[in-house]
C-alpha positions as CSV (number, residue, x, y, z in Angstrom):
1,M,-9.9,-40.1,-32.9
2,A,-11.1,-41.1,-29.5
3,E,-7.9,-42.9,-28.5
4,P,-5.5,-40.0,-29.1
5,S,-7.9,-37.7,-27.2
6,A,-8.0,-40.1,-24.2
7,A,-4.3,-40.3,-24.2
8,L,-4.0,-36.5,-24.2
9,E,-6.3,-36.3,-21.3
10,L,-4.3,-38.9,-19.4
11,R,-1.1,-37.0,-20.1
12,Q,-2.7,-33.8,-18.8
13,I,-3.9,-35.5,-15.7
14,F,-0.5,-37.0,-14.9
15,S,1.5,-33.9,-15.9
16,P,4.0,-32.7,-13.2
17,S,1.9,-29.6,-12.3
18,N,-1.2,-31.8,-11.7
19,I,0.7,-34.3,-9.7
20,R,2.0,-31.6,-7.4
21,Q,-1.6,-30.4,-7.0
22,L,-2.7,-33.9,-6.1
23,A,0.1,-34.5,-3.6
24,A,-1.7,-33.0,-0.6
25,P,-5.1,-34.7,-1.3
26,L,-3.3,-38.1,-1.8
27,L,-1.4,-37.7,1.5
28,I,-4.6,-37.0,3.4
29,I,-6.3,-40.0,1.8
30,I,-3.3,-42.2,2.8
31,V,-3.5,-40.9,6.3
32,L,-7.2,-41.7,6.6
33,A,-6.6,-45.1,5.0
34,M,-3.9,-46.0,7.6
35,M,-6.4,-45.3,10.4
36,V,-9.0,-47.7,8.9
37,L,-7.2,-50.4,6.8
38,P,-4.8,-53.0,8.3
39,L,-1.3,-52.6,6.9
40,P,1.5,-55.2,6.5
41,A,4.6,-54.9,8.6
42,F,6.7,-53.9,5.6
43,V,4.4,-51.1,4.6
44,L,4.5,-49.8,8.2
45,D,8.3,-49.8,8.0
46,V,8.1,-47.8,4.8
47,F,5.8,-45.2,6.4
48,F,7.8,-44.9,9.6
49,T,11.0,-44.4,7.6
50,F,9.2,-41.8,5.4
51,N,7.9,-40.0,8.6
52,L,11.5,-39.8,9.9
53,A,12.8,-38.6,6.6
54,M,10.1,-35.9,6.4
55,A,11.1,-34.7,9.9
56,I,14.7,-34.4,8.9
57,M,13.8,-32.6,5.7
58,V,11.6,-30.1,7.6
59,L,14.4,-29.4,10.1
60,L,17.0,-28.8,7.3
61,V,14.6,-26.5,5.4
62,A,13.9,-24.6,8.6
63,M,17.7,-24.2,9.2
64,Y,18.4,-22.9,5.7
65,T,15.5,-20.4,5.5
66,R,16.5,-16.7,5.9
67,K,13.2,-15.4,7.1
68,P,10.0,-17.1,8.4
69,L,8.0,-16.3,5.2
70,D,10.5,-18.4,3.1
71,F,8.8,-21.4,4.7
72,S,5.2,-20.1,4.7
73,A,3.8,-23.6,4.3
74,F,5.2,-24.7,7.6
75,P,2.0,-24.5,9.7
76,T,0.3,-26.7,7.1
77,V,3.3,-29.1,7.1
78,L,3.2,-29.2,10.9
79,L,-0.5,-30.2,10.8
80,T,0.1,-32.8,8.1
81,T,3.0,-34.4,9.8
82,T,1.1,-34.5,13.1
83,L,-1.8,-36.3,11.4
84,L,0.7,-38.7,9.7
85,R,2.2,-39.6,13.1
86,L,-1.2,-40.2,14.7
87,S,-2.3,-42.4,11.8
88,L,0.9,-44.4,12.1
89,N,0.2,-44.8,15.9
90,V,-3.3,-46.1,15.1
91,A,-2.0,-48.5,12.4
92,S,0.9,-49.7,14.5
93,T,-1.3,-50.2,17.6
94,R,-3.6,-52.3,15.6
95,K,-0.7,-54.4,14.4
96,V,0.9,-54.7,17.9
97,L,-2.4,-55.8,19.5
98,L,-3.2,-58.3,16.8
99,E,0.2,-59.9,16.3
100,G,2.2,-58.9,19.2
101,H,2.2,-62.4,20.6
102,T,4.2,-63.7,17.6
103,G,7.4,-61.9,18.5
104,P,9.3,-58.6,18.6
105,D,9.1,-58.1,14.8
106,A,5.3,-58.3,14.7
107,A,4.9,-54.6,13.8
108,G,7.9,-54.4,11.5
109,K,11.6,-54.1,11.7
110,V,11.7,-50.3,12.5
111,I,9.7,-50.7,15.7
112,E,11.8,-53.7,16.6
113,A,15.0,-51.8,16.1
114,F,13.8,-48.8,18.2
115,G,12.7,-51.2,20.9
116,H,15.9,-53.3,21.0
117,F,18.7,-51.2,19.6
118,L,18.0,-47.8,21.1
119,V,17.1,-48.9,24.6
120,G,18.9,-52.2,24.7
121,G,15.7,-54.2,25.0
122,N,15.2,-53.0,28.6
123,T,11.6,-52.0,29.2
124,A,12.3,-49.8,32.2
125,V,15.0,-47.8,30.3
126,G,12.7,-47.6,27.3
127,I,9.8,-46.1,29.4
128,V,12.2,-43.6,31.0
129,V,13.7,-42.5,27.6
130,F,10.2,-42.2,26.1
131,V,9.0,-40.1,29.0
132,I,12.1,-37.8,28.9
133,L,11.7,-37.3,25.1
134,T,8.0,-36.5,25.5
135,V,8.6,-34.1,28.4
136,I,11.4,-32.3,26.4
137,N,9.0,-32.0,23.4
138,F,5.9,-31.0,25.4
139,V,7.3,-28.9,28.2
140,V,10.4,-27.3,26.7
141,I,10.4,-27.0,22.9
142,T,6.7,-27.0,21.9
143,K,5.6,-24.7,24.8
144,G,8.5,-22.3,24.1
145,A,7.8,-22.3,20.3
146,G,4.1,-21.8,20.9
147,R,4.8,-18.8,23.2
148,I,7.1,-17.2,20.7
149,A,4.5,-17.7,17.9
150,E,1.8,-16.2,20.1
151,V,3.9,-13.1,21.0
152,G,5.1,-12.8,17.4
153,A,1.5,-12.9,16.1
154,R,0.5,-10.2,18.7
155,F,3.4,-7.9,17.9
156,T,3.0,-8.4,14.1
157,L,-0.7,-7.4,14.3
158,D,0.1,-4.4,16.4
159,A,2.9,-3.4,14.0
160,M,0.8,-3.6,10.8
161,P,-0.4,0.0,10.8
162,G,3.2,1.3,11.2
163,K,4.5,-0.9,8.5
164,Q,1.7,0.1,6.2
165,M,2.5,3.8,6.9
166,A,6.2,3.1,6.2
167,I,5.3,1.5,2.8
168,D,3.1,4.5,2.0
169,A,5.9,6.9,2.9
170,D,8.3,5.1,0.5
171,L,5.7,5.1,-2.2
172,N,5.0,8.8,-1.8
173,A,8.7,9.6,-1.8
174,G,9.2,7.7,-5.0
175,L,11.5,5.1,-3.5
176,I,9.3,2.2,-4.7
177,D,6.6,1.8,-7.4
178,D,3.0,0.6,-7.1
179,K,3.9,-3.0,-7.7
180,E,6.6,-3.1,-5.0
181,A,4.2,-1.4,-2.6
182,K,1.5,-4.0,-3.3
183,R,4.1,-6.8,-2.8
184,R,5.2,-5.3,0.5
185,R,1.7,-4.9,1.8
186,A,0.9,-8.5,0.8
187,E,4.1,-9.6,2.7
188,V,3.0,-7.7,5.8
189,A,-0.4,-9.4,5.7
190,Q,1.2,-12.8,5.0
191,E,3.6,-12.4,7.9
192,A,0.6,-11.7,10.3
193,D,-1.2,-14.7,8.9
194,F,1.9,-16.9,9.3
195,Y,2.4,-16.2,13.0
196,G,-1.2,-16.6,13.7
197,A,-1.2,-20.0,11.9
198,M,1.9,-21.0,13.8
199,D,0.3,-20.1,17.1
200,G,-2.6,-22.4,16.3
201,A,-0.5,-25.2,14.7
202,S,1.7,-25.4,17.8
203,K,-1.4,-26.6,19.7
204,F,-1.5,-29.7,17.5
205,V,2.1,-30.6,18.4
206,R,1.3,-30.2,22.1
207,G,-1.8,-32.4,21.7
208,D,0.3,-35.0,19.8
209,A,2.8,-35.2,22.8
210,V,-0.1,-35.8,25.2
211,A,-1.6,-38.4,22.8
212,G,1.7,-40.2,22.7
213,I,1.8,-40.7,26.5
214,L,-1.9,-41.9,26.5
215,I,-1.2,-44.2,23.5
216,L,1.8,-45.7,25.4
217,V,-0.3,-46.4,28.5
218,I,-3.3,-47.8,26.5
219,N,-1.0,-50.0,24.4
220,I,0.7,-51.5,27.4
221,V,-2.6,-52.2,29.2
222,G,-4.3,-53.4,26.1
223,G,-1.4,-55.6,25.2
224,L,-1.4,-57.3,28.6
225,I,-5.1,-58.0,28.3
226,V,-4.9,-59.3,24.8
227,G,-1.8,-61.4,25.5
228,I,-3.0,-63.0,28.8
229,V,-6.7,-63.3,28.0
230,Q,-6.8,-64.1,24.3
231,H,-3.5,-65.8,23.7
232,N,-3.0,-67.5,27.1
233,M,0.5,-66.0,27.5
234,A,2.3,-65.8,30.8
235,A,2.1,-62.4,32.4
236,G,5.9,-61.8,32.3
237,Q,6.1,-62.8,28.6
238,A,3.1,-60.7,27.6
239,A,4.6,-57.7,29.5
240,E,8.0,-58.1,27.8
241,N,6.5,-58.6,24.3
242,Y,3.9,-55.8,24.3
243,T,5.9,-53.3,26.4
244,L,8.9,-53.5,24.1
245,L,6.7,-53.2,21.0
246,T,4.8,-50.3,22.5
247,I,8.1,-48.5,23.5
248,G,9.5,-49.0,20.1
249,D,6.3,-47.7,18.6
250,G,6.3,-44.6,20.9
251,L,10.0,-43.9,20.2
252,V,9.7,-44.2,16.4
253,A,6.9,-41.6,16.6
254,Q,8.2,-39.2,19.2
255,L,11.7,-38.8,17.6
256,P,10.3,-37.3,14.4
257,A,7.9,-35.2,16.6
258,L,10.8,-33.9,18.5
259,V,12.7,-33.0,15.3
260,I,9.8,-31.1,13.9
261,S,9.2,-29.3,17.1
262,V,12.8,-28.1,17.0
263,A,12.2,-27.0,13.4
264,A,9.2,-25.0,14.5
265,G,11.2,-23.3,17.3
266,M,13.9,-22.4,14.8
267,V,11.4,-20.9,12.3
268,V,9.5,-18.7,14.8
269,S,12.6,-17.6,16.8
270,R,14.5,-16.3,13.7
271,V,15.7,-12.7,14.1
272,G,17.1,-11.0,10.9
273,D,16.6,-12.1,7.3
274,D,20.0,-11.8,5.7
275,Q,21.5,-15.2,6.7
276,D,20.4,-18.7,7.5
277,V,20.6,-20.2,11.0
278,G,24.0,-21.8,10.5
279,A,25.6,-18.7,9.0
280,Q,24.2,-16.6,11.9
281,F,25.4,-19.0,14.5
282,V,28.9,-19.1,13.2
283,S,29.2,-15.4,12.3
284,Q,27.8,-14.1,15.6
285,L,29.4,-16.7,18.0
286,F,32.8,-17.7,16.6
287,T,34.1,-14.5,14.9
288,N,35.2,-12.5,17.9
289,P,38.8,-13.3,18.9
290,T,38.4,-11.6,22.3
291,V,35.5,-13.9,23.3
292,L,37.4,-17.0,22.2
293,L,40.5,-15.9,24.1
294,L,38.6,-15.3,27.3
295,T,36.8,-18.6,27.0
296,A,40.2,-20.4,26.5
297,A,41.6,-18.6,29.6
298,I,38.6,-19.7,31.8
299,L,38.8,-23.3,30.5
300,G,42.6,-23.3,31.1
301,I,42.2,-22.1,34.7
302,M,39.6,-24.7,35.4
303,G,41.8,-27.4,33.8
304,L,44.6,-26.6,36.2
305,I,42.4,-27.3,39.3
306,P,43.3,-30.7,40.8
307,G,40.5,-33.3,40.5
308,M,39.1,-31.8,37.3
309,P,39.3,-33.6,34.0
310,N,42.4,-31.7,33.1
311,L,43.0,-33.3,29.7
312,V,39.6,-32.4,28.4
313,F,39.6,-28.8,29.7
314,L,43.2,-28.1,28.5
315,L,42.5,-29.6,25.1
316,L,39.4,-27.4,24.6
317,A,41.3,-24.3,26.0
318,S,44.0,-24.9,23.4
319,A,41.5,-25.2,20.6
320,F,39.7,-22.0,21.6
321,G,43.1,-20.2,22.0
322,G,44.3,-21.3,18.6
323,G,41.0,-20.1,17.0
324,A,41.4,-16.7,18.7
325,W,45.0,-16.4,17.4
326,W,44.0,-17.4,13.9
327,L,41.1,-14.9,13.8
328,A,43.3,-12.1,15.1
329,K,46.0,-12.9,12.5
330,K,43.4,-13.0,9.7
331,R,41.9,-9.6,10.7
332,G,45.4,-8.0,10.8
333,E,46.2,-9.3,7.3
334,E,42.9,-8.0,6.0
335,A,43.6,-4.5,7.5
336,V,47.1,-4.4,5.9
337,A,45.6,-5.5,2.5
338,A,43.0,-2.8,2.7
339,E,45.6,-0.1,3.5
340,E,47.8,-1.3,0.6
341,A,44.8,-1.3,-1.8
342,A,43.8,2.3,-0.8
343,P,44.8,4.7,-3.6
344,V,47.5,7.2,-2.7
345,A,46.9,10.8,-3.9
346,P,49.7,12.0,-6.2
347,L,51.7,15.0,-5.1
348,P,50.9,18.1,-7.1
349,T,53.5,18.9,-9.8
350,P,54.6,22.5,-10.4
351,E,52.7,22.6,-13.7
352,S,49.4,21.7,-12.0
353,T,49.6,24.4,-9.4
354,D,48.8,27.2,-11.9
355,A,45.3,28.4,-12.1
356,S,43.2,27.6,-15.2
357,W,39.7,27.7,-16.5
358,S,39.3,24.1,-15.4
359,D,39.4,25.4,-11.8
360,V,36.2,27.3,-12.4
361,S,33.4,24.8,-11.8
362,P,29.7,25.6,-12.3
363,V,27.4,25.6,-9.3
364,D,25.5,22.4,-8.9
365,V,21.7,22.8,-9.3
366,L,21.1,20.1,-6.7
367,G,23.8,19.1,-4.2
368,L,24.1,16.6,-1.4
369,E,27.0,16.8,1.0
370,V,27.6,14.0,3.5
371,G,29.8,13.4,6.5
372,Y,32.3,10.6,6.4
373,R,30.1,8.1,8.3
374,L,27.4,8.4,5.6
375,I,29.8,7.8,2.7
376,P,28.9,4.0,2.4
377,M,25.3,5.1,1.7
378,V,26.4,6.9,-1.4
379,D,29.4,4.9,-2.5
380,K,28.9,3.0,-5.8
381,G,31.6,0.5,-4.9
382,Q,29.7,-0.5,-1.8
383,D,26.3,-0.5,-3.6
384,G,25.0,2.5,-1.6
385,E,21.3,2.2,-0.9
386,L,20.8,5.9,-1.1
387,L,22.0,6.0,-4.7
388,R,19.2,3.7,-5.8
389,R,16.6,5.6,-3.8
390,I,17.7,8.9,-5.5
391,R,17.3,7.4,-8.9
392,G,13.8,6.2,-8.1
393,L,13.0,9.6,-6.6
394,R,14.0,11.5,-9.7
395,K,12.0,9.0,-11.9
396,K,8.9,9.4,-9.7
397,F,9.3,13.2,-9.8
398,A,9.4,13.2,-13.6
399,Q,6.3,11.0,-13.8
400,E,4.2,13.1,-11.3
401,V,5.4,16.7,-11.9
402,G,6.1,16.5,-15.6
403,F,9.8,17.3,-16.2
404,L,13.1,15.8,-15.4
405,S,15.0,17.6,-12.6
406,A,18.7,18.2,-12.6
407,P,20.8,15.3,-11.3
408,V,21.9,15.3,-7.6
409,H,25.6,15.8,-7.3
410,I,26.9,14.0,-4.2
411,R,30.2,14.7,-2.5
412,D,31.7,14.1,1.0
413,N,32.4,17.1,3.2
414,L,34.8,16.6,6.1
415,E,33.7,19.9,7.6
416,L,30.3,18.4,8.4
417,R,29.7,16.3,11.5
418,P,30.3,12.6,10.9
419,N,26.5,11.8,10.6
420,A,25.4,15.1,9.1
421,Y,24.3,15.9,5.6
422,R,23.5,19.1,3.8
423,L,21.1,19.8,0.8
424,S,21.8,22.7,-1.4
425,L,20.0,24.3,-4.3
426,K,22.2,26.3,-6.8
427,G,24.9,26.5,-4.1
428,V,22.6,27.7,-1.3
429,E,21.8,25.5,1.7
430,V,18.1,24.6,1.8
431,G,18.1,21.7,4.3
432,T,20.3,19.9,6.8
433,G,19.9,16.8,8.9
434,E,21.6,13.8,10.5
435,A,21.3,10.1,9.7
436,Y,22.7,7.1,11.5
437,P,23.4,4.1,9.3
438,G,22.4,0.8,11.0
439,M,19.8,2.6,13.1
440,F,16.1,3.5,12.4
441,L,14.2,6.7,12.8
442,A,10.9,6.2,14.7
443,I,8.6,9.0,13.6
444,N,5.6,9.9,15.9
445,P,2.6,10.5,13.6
446,G,0.6,11.7,16.6
447,R,-1.0,8.6,18.0
448,V,1.7,6.4,19.5
449,T,1.2,4.4,22.7
450,G,4.5,5.0,24.4
451,Q,8.1,6.3,24.4
452,L,11.2,4.7,23.0
453,P,14.7,4.8,24.3
454,G,17.1,6.6,21.9
455,N,18.3,9.9,20.5
456,T,15.3,12.3,20.5
457,T,15.2,14.5,17.4
458,R,12.8,15.7,14.7
459,D,12.0,14.3,11.2
460,P,14.2,16.6,9.0
461,A,11.6,16.7,6.2
462,F,8.4,17.6,8.0
463,G,9.5,18.4,11.5
464,L,7.6,15.7,13.3
465,P,8.9,14.5,16.7
466,A,11.1,11.4,16.2
467,T,13.7,9.1,17.9
468,W,16.7,7.3,16.5
469,I,16.5,3.8,17.8
470,D,18.5,0.6,17.6
471,A,17.6,-2.0,15.0
472,S,16.5,-4.4,17.8
473,L,13.6,-2.0,18.7
474,R,12.2,-1.8,15.2
475,E,9.3,-4.3,15.7
476,Q,8.5,-2.8,19.1
477,A,8.3,0.7,17.5
478,H,6.0,-0.6,14.8
479,G,3.8,-2.1,17.4
480,M,3.6,1.2,19.3
481,G,2.3,3.0,16.3
482,Y,5.6,4.7,15.1
483,T,6.5,5.1,11.4
484,V,9.9,3.5,11.3
485,V,12.4,4.2,8.4
486,D,16.0,3.5,7.9
487,A,18.8,6.1,7.5
488,S,18.8,6.2,3.7
489,T,15.0,6.6,3.6
490,V,15.3,9.6,5.9
491,V,17.8,11.4,3.6
492,A,15.8,10.4,0.5
493,T,12.5,11.6,1.9
494,H,14.1,14.9,2.9
495,L,15.6,15.3,-0.6
496,N,12.2,14.5,-2.2
497,H,10.5,17.2,0.0
498,I,13.1,19.7,-1.0
499,I,12.7,18.9,-4.7
500,L,8.9,19.1,-4.6
501,S,8.9,22.4,-2.7
502,H,11.5,24.0,-5.0
503,S,10.3,22.5,-8.3
504,S,9.8,25.9,-9.9
505,D,13.5,26.8,-9.2
506,L,14.6,23.5,-10.8
507,L,12.8,24.4,-14.1
508,G,15.5,26.5,-15.8
509,R,15.8,27.5,-19.4
510,Q,17.6,24.3,-20.3
511,E,15.0,22.1,-18.7
512,T,12.2,24.1,-20.5
513,Q,13.9,23.6,-23.8
514,A,14.4,19.9,-23.2
515,L,10.7,19.6,-22.2
516,L,9.6,21.2,-25.4
517,D,11.9,19.1,-27.5
518,H,10.4,16.0,-25.8
519,I,6.9,17.2,-26.7
520,A,8.0,18.0,-30.2
521,K,8.8,14.4,-30.9
522,E,5.1,13.5,-30.7
523,A,3.5,16.9,-31.7
524,P,6.1,18.8,-33.7
525,K,3.6,21.2,-35.3
526,L,2.2,22.2,-31.9
527,V,5.5,23.3,-30.6
528,E,6.7,24.9,-33.8
529,D,3.7,27.2,-34.0
530,L,4.3,28.4,-30.4
531,V,8.0,28.8,-30.1
532,P,9.4,31.2,-31.2
533,K,6.6,32.4,-33.5
534,L,4.1,33.5,-30.7
535,L,6.0,33.3,-27.5
536,P,9.7,33.4,-26.6
537,L,11.2,30.6,-24.5
538,H,11.6,32.7,-21.3
539,V,7.9,33.5,-21.2
540,I,6.9,29.9,-21.4
541,Q,9.4,29.1,-18.7
542,R,7.9,31.8,-16.4
543,V,4.4,30.5,-17.0
544,L,5.4,27.0,-16.1
545,Q,7.2,28.3,-13.0
546,Y,4.1,30.1,-11.9
547,L,2.2,26.8,-12.1
548,L,4.8,24.9,-10.2
549,E,5.0,27.5,-7.4
550,E,1.4,26.7,-6.5
551,G,1.8,22.9,-6.7
552,V,0.2,22.4,-10.2
553,N,2.0,19.7,-12.2
554,I,2.8,20.3,-15.8
555,R,2.3,16.8,-17.1
556,D,-0.5,17.9,-19.5
557,M,1.9,19.9,-21.7
558,R,-0.4,19.5,-24.7
559,T,-3.2,21.5,-23.0
560,I,-0.7,24.1,-21.7
561,I,0.8,24.7,-25.2
562,E,-2.6,24.8,-26.8
563,T,-3.8,27.4,-24.3
564,L,-0.7,29.5,-24.7
565,S,-1.1,29.4,-28.5
566,E,-4.7,30.5,-28.2
567,H,-4.0,33.6,-25.9
568,A,-0.5,34.6,-27.0
569,A,-1.8,36.9,-29.7
570,R,-3.6,39.0,-27.1
571,T,-1.1,39.1,-24.2
572,Q,2.4,38.0,-23.4
573,D,2.2,38.7,-19.7
574,P,3.3,35.4,-18.0
575,L,1.0,36.0,-15.1
576,E,-2.1,36.5,-17.3
577,L,-1.1,33.5,-19.4
578,A,-0.6,31.4,-16.2
579,A,-4.2,32.3,-15.1
580,R,-5.5,31.2,-18.5
581,V,-3.6,27.9,-18.3
582,R,-4.9,27.3,-14.8
583,T,-8.5,27.7,-16.0
584,A,-7.8,25.2,-18.8
585,L,-6.3,22.8,-16.3
586,G,-9.1,23.4,-13.8
587,R,-10.4,19.8,-13.9
588,A,-6.9,18.4,-13.2
589,I,-6.3,20.9,-10.4
590,V,-9.5,20.1,-8.7
591,Q,-9.0,16.4,-9.1
592,Q,-5.6,16.7,-7.5
593,L,-7.0,18.5,-4.5
594,F,-10.3,16.5,-4.2
595,P,-9.6,13.0,-5.7
596,G,-12.7,11.0,-6.3
597,S,-15.0,13.5,-4.6
598,V,-18.0,15.1,-6.3
599,E,-18.5,17.7,-3.6
600,L,-15.9,20.4,-3.0
601,Q,-15.7,21.4,0.7
602,V,-13.9,24.8,0.6
603,L,-13.4,28.0,2.5
604,A,-14.8,31.3,1.1
605,L,-14.6,35.0,1.7
606,D,-17.3,37.1,3.2
607,P,-18.9,39.3,0.5
608,S,-18.0,42.5,2.3
609,L,-14.3,41.4,2.5
610,E,-14.5,40.5,-1.2
611,R,-15.6,44.0,-2.1
612,L,-12.7,45.5,-0.1
613,L,-10.2,43.3,-1.7
614,M,-11.6,44.0,-5.2
615,Q,-11.3,47.8,-4.5
616,A,-7.7,47.3,-3.4
617,V,-6.9,45.4,-6.6
618,Q,-8.5,48.0,-8.8
619,S,-6.8,50.9,-7.0
620,G,-3.4,49.2,-7.1
621,G,-3.4,48.5,-10.8
622,G,-3.8,44.8,-10.4
623,E,-1.3,44.3,-7.6
624,G,-3.4,45.4,-4.6
625,V,-2.3,47.1,-1.4
626,L,-3.9,46.0,1.9
627,E,-4.2,48.0,5.1
628,P,-2.1,46.5,7.9
629,S,-5.1,45.8,10.1
630,L,-7.0,44.2,7.3
631,A,-4.0,42.1,6.3
632,D,-3.4,40.9,9.9
633,N,-7.0,39.9,10.4
634,L,-7.1,38.1,7.0
635,L,-4.0,36.2,7.8
636,R,-5.1,35.2,11.3
637,E,-8.7,34.1,10.2
638,T,-7.4,32.2,7.2
639,A,-4.8,30.3,9.2
640,N,-7.4,29.3,11.8
641,A,-9.9,28.3,9.2
642,A,-7.3,26.2,7.3
643,Q,-6.2,24.5,10.5
644,R,-9.8,23.5,11.3
645,Q,-10.2,22.2,7.8
646,E,-7.2,20.0,8.1
647,D,-8.3,18.8,11.5
648,L,-11.4,17.5,9.8
649,G,-9.2,15.6,7.3
650,L,-10.1,18.0,4.4
651,P,-7.7,19.9,2.2
652,A,-7.4,23.6,3.0
653,V,-8.8,25.2,-0.2
654,L,-10.0,28.8,-0.5
655,L,-12.4,29.6,-3.3
656,V,-12.3,33.3,-4.5
657,P,-13.2,35.3,-7.6
658,N,-10.8,35.2,-10.5
659,Q,-9.5,38.7,-10.0
660,L,-8.4,37.9,-6.4
661,R,-6.8,34.5,-6.9
662,W,-3.2,35.6,-7.7
663,L,-3.2,38.4,-5.0
664,L,-4.4,36.1,-2.2
665,S,-2.3,33.1,-3.3
666,R,0.9,35.2,-3.1
667,F,-0.2,37.0,0.1
668,L,-1.2,33.9,2.0
669,R,1.5,31.5,0.8
670,R,4.1,32.2,3.4
671,A,1.7,32.4,6.4
672,V,-0.4,29.4,5.4
673,P,1.8,27.1,3.3
674,N,-0.7,24.3,3.0
675,L,-3.5,26.6,1.7
676,R,-4.5,26.3,-2.0
677,V,-6.4,29.2,-3.6
678,L,-8.8,28.3,-6.4
679,A,-10.6,30.7,-8.7
680,N,-14.3,30.3,-9.5
681,A,-13.5,29.7,-13.2
682,E,-11.2,26.8,-12.4
683,V,-14.0,24.6,-10.8
684,P,-15.6,22.3,-13.4
685,E,-19.4,22.6,-13.8
686,N,-20.1,19.0,-12.7
687,R,-18.6,19.6,-9.2
688,N,-20.8,20.7,-6.3
689,I,-19.4,23.3,-3.9
690,R,-20.1,23.4,-0.2
691,V,-18.6,26.2,1.9
692,T,-17.4,24.9,5.3
693,A,-16.2,28.3,6.7
694,I,-16.5,32.0,5.9
695,I,-13.4,34.2,6.4
696,G,-14.1,37.8,7.4
697,G,-17.7,37.3,8.5
698,N,-17.2,38.6,12.0
């Protein structure tokens, strides 16, 4: 039994997943071994070729990545390849100094080829080429890539709060779920880590370039000493042998270093994440026929100047001119094809001009009308982003509020401005705004560090100051503390705000019946005993609307139905039943206002004011009539107290006796829309209450 068990363990050790995990440790071990152990010339050739192949692979991967995080392992790869080159320098130096006197192939065929073929065996040319490659790598590419990485890391860190706020805004608007929000937050953190790591890893490459120059000088001096002193070689012969070997060694190491530095510059200088480098290069540089035509004209004029290389200039001018003609012809054919493919509206026939009942269309419960420039955002054929966001918005509304709202009917309206949109509820306009596809709305949450150029406006949903900016300013706006959202998110957030604030109007008789039918699938007896035996449908609808008007969700329909069944025999007044339901839902209502907090920090009424209000309620038969001066003072003091409460980061909640809750909630709702009025009976017994301000105490 031991042998099969041992074989199984071996198979597990050498499984593909384990081999991938061992790849990095094995590479580090090989790097350290090359620095210590002498290697044969053939093994050096293999490792030098592998180093060159790795550099080419890294460059190609960098060219085909669409965003920097697609190559998140690049900082580690950069460090590993740098260590590999330095270990090869150590191994080849040992080989050159030990056996350089035997000939040009002492350190392997690769070094010999680079020393003879690339520089023609000329030591002076080899030194010049090596120095030029090193200067290009050190001064130009590596320094520039390091600067880009440093600035990118700084701006990414500055932009993290704004990006996190944008993710939270999408999550609250129902545009994304918790998993997508967690993924985006992790991506933002990973992006900051990536640029920080690239900033540090670029220092390794710069150090490698400096080490290459020092190794060249040390090898030449050391080779001369070893050749003349130890092997009794002539000074000229020793200089020729060791210098060529050293130059070949330096070139075979610096060429991959240059390639990887170029790859690093490509990765950190990427802008946009929808195309790779090659596709961006071609699509943005060679697709404008006007640019190609002007370039051809300039080259043609220069080619006609006497003394210039006329053939070369005129040849390239012809090539650019031909390309411009081909692109212009292709665009014309595409425009004609698009016009031919457009559907032509048929002329009305005499029979279709008569009026019929089909001309009478019901009013849409929720409507969205857009100007013609916003049509691509809502076009199914163009995979409109706003359509997906509206579907996610309705799903989140159903999950959080407790019923499915009516679908949003979208249509274009040529009477609107091109970038305008209009939101309607049962045919009545409830919101308007403007959106600019391709641009971003930078919303000022109140703590930005500067101003942005663009079209100044206000956030259509919440009225915050905002600016429409170009896409190129998006990262800068994040870094300055703005919350940046695209055009479709602006419209979706506005629509979500409208739906939430008018949720009671969206709960019609049909939605109420559908909600009860849905509950009846799991608890048929519960619904059957209530409707229509105890309460008619319209009373249940009105109770639910009272709850929604004050921001109470109706997800816990089981508790609502049980409470209605319990009290329906004594009263069928929707207002009284809604108060009973609020008491039953008190724990959920308080949890919604004070999540995770044991202590409730609330506003309260002065006892003398409570007595006046109680007298008004009793004298008014439950409705209550307030004197104008008392009403004005109550409104003013409540608004000031609520504002102070919100400035402290606390919800504005007023705790009152049960008899006053409905009166004050209805009276204060318009003047202080963010205020929530709680009754004493709605507060659970395990919650502590702390009064932060007294209203009417002066």
